[in-house]
C-alpha positions in Angstrom: -0.1 0.0 0.0 1.4 3.4 -1.0 1.9 5.9 2.0 0.9 9.5 1.3 3.0 12.4 3.0 0.5 14.1 5.2 3.4 16.0 7.2 2.0 19.5 6.2 -1.7 19.0 6.9 -0.9 17.2 10.1 1.2 20.2 11.3 -1.9 22.4 10.6 -4.3 20.1 12.1 -2.2 19.8 15.4 -1.7 23.4 15.4 -5.4 24.1 15.3 -6.0 21.6 18.2 -3.5 23.5 20.2 -5.0 26.8 19.3 -8.7 25.7 20.1 -7.7 24.1 23.4 -5.8 27.1 24.5 -8.7 29.3 23.3 -11.2 27.3 25.3 -9.4 27.3 28.5 -8.7 31.1 28.2 -12.4 31.6 27.6 -13.3 29.8 30.8 -11.1 32.2 32.7 -12.4 35.4 31.5 -14.4 37.5 33.9 -17.6 37.0 31.9 -17.9 33.6 30.4 -21.4 33.6 29.5 -20.8 35.3 26.1 -18.0 32.9 25.4 -20.0 29.7 25.5 -20.5 29.2 21.9 -16.8 30.0 21.3 -15.7 27.3 24.1 -18.1 24.7 22.5 -16.9 25.4 18.9 -13.2 25.4 20.1 -13.8 21.9 21.8 -15.6 20.6 18.8 -13.0 21.8 16.5 -10.0 20.5 18.5 -11.7 17.0 18.6 -12.5 16.9 14.8 -9.1 18.0 14.0 -7.5 15.6 16.3 -9.4 12.6 15.1 -8.7 13.7 11.4 -5.2 13.7 12.0 -5.3 10.2 13.5 -7.4 8.9 10.5 -4.9 10.5 7.9 -2.0 8.8 9.8 -3.4 5.5 9.6 -4.6 5.9 6.1 -8.2 5.6 6.9 -10.9 4.9 4.1 -13.0 7.5 5.8 -10.3 10.3 6.3 -11.5 12.2 3.3 -14.9 12.6 4.8 -13.2 13.9 8.0 -11.1 16.3 6.1 -14.6 17.8 4.6 -16.1 18.1 8.1 -12.8 19.3 9.5 -12.7 22.3 6.9 -16.6 23.1 8.0 -16.2 23.1 11.7 -12.7 25.1 11.5 -14.7 27.8 9.4 -17.4 28.0 11.9 -14.8 28.2 14.8 -12.9 30.8 13.0 -16.0 32.9 12.4 -17.1 32.9 16.0 -13.5 33.3 17.4 -13.5 36.5 14.8 -16.3 38.0 16.9 -14.2 38.2 20.2 -11.3 40.7 20.4 -9.5 38.4 23.0 -5.9 37.5 21.6 -6.4 33.9 22.2 -9.5 34.1 20.0 -7.7 36.0 17.2 -5.0 33.5 17.6 -7.4 30.4 17.3 -9.3 32.1 14.4 -6.1 32.4 12.4 -5.1 28.7 13.2 -8.6 27.5 12.3 -8.6 29.5 8.8 -5.1 28.0 8.0 -6.5 24.5 8.9 -9.7 25.0 7.0 -7.6 25.9 3.7 -5.2 23.0 4.4 -8.2 20.5 4.5 -9.7 22.1 1.5 -6.4 21.6 -0.5 -6.0 18.0 1.0 -9.5 16.9 0.0 -8.4 14.3 -2.4 -9.8 10.8 -1.6 -7.2 8.3 -0.3 -7.2 5.4 -2.3 -6.4 1.9 -0.9 -5.3 -0.9 -3.2 
């Protein structure tokens, strides 16, 4: 079976996981957490989907392509939410999510298994 080089996409996925986890934790430490609830929720969803997508790509899973599509979608949603908040952690997360979404979009080709 041919191995695909996923190095670049894995870096973006893992950077997004780290940014989302940091953002969620920082949001929970804000003085007024209530306006940050959707941000925390999307951060956690995004981190989980990015992490799982990375694992699926590493094992050459037949369903990795579908997760790249889903990952692009959640990254876009998370970036839009984080953009609505002026906190540095939200802005950094939004940028990581945009970069990850773009990388996922470029990597959408189905993985063929012989």
